[in-house]
C-alpha positions in Angstrom: -58.5 10.7 -6.6 -58.4 7.3 -8.3 -56.0 8.7 -10.9 -53.4 9.7 -8.3 -50.3 7.6 -8.3 -48.4 7.3 -5.2 -44.7 7.3 -5.9 -42.1 5.8 -3.6 -39.8 8.5 -2.1 -36.8 9.2 -4.2 -33.5 7.7 -2.9 -30.5 9.9 -3.0 -27.2 8.2 -3.8 -24.5 8.5 -1.1 -21.5 10.1 -2.8 -18.9 8.5 -0.5 -19.4 5.3 1.5 -17.5 4.8 4.7 -16.3 1.3 3.6 -14.7 2.8 0.5 -12.8 5.3 2.5 -11.6 2.6 4.9 -10.5 0.3 2.1 -8.7 3.2 0.3 -6.9 4.2 3.5 -5.8 0.5 4.1 -4.6 0.2 0.5 -2.7 3.5 0.8 -1.1 2.3 4.1 0.0 -1.0 2.6 1.5 0.7 -0.5 3.4 3.2 1.7 4.7 0.4 3.9 5.9 -1.4 0.7 7.6 1.6 -0.7 9.4 2.5 2.5 10.3 -1.1 3.4 13.8 -2.2 2.8 12.4 -5.5 1.3 12.1 -5.5 -2.5 10.2 -8.7 -2.3 7.4 -7.0 -0.3 7.3 -4.2 -2.8 7.1 -6.6 -5.8 4.5 -8.7 -4.1 2.2 -5.7 -3.4 2.7 -4.4 -6.9 1.9 -7.7 -8.5 -1.2 -8.3 -6.3 -2.5 -4.9 -7.3 -1.9 -5.7 -10.9 -3.8 -9.0 -10.6 -6.7 -7.3 -8.8 -6.8 -4.5 -11.4 -6.8 -7.1 -14.3 -9.5 -9.2 -12.7 -11.7 -6.1 -12.0 -11.3 -4.8 -15.6 -11.7 -8.1 -17.5 -13.4 -10.4 -15.0 -11.9 -13.4 -13.3 -13.7 -15.7 -15.8 -11.2 -14.8 -18.4 -8.4 -16.3 -16.2 -9.8 -19.8 -16.4 -8.7 -21.7 -19.5 
């Protein structure tokens, strides 16, 4: 019995987290609001913000600092 190793119970990964669904729904709602809004400024703002976030996520925000 001394050779028996007790392993911790295996953790299963949750495929979808509730916070991700909420964030995705909010992003979708903001994009739809920007598309159907008569304001081109709002559409450009949302599009540029998404581009900035996508760039920072892909390359890291440390690359933005000179």
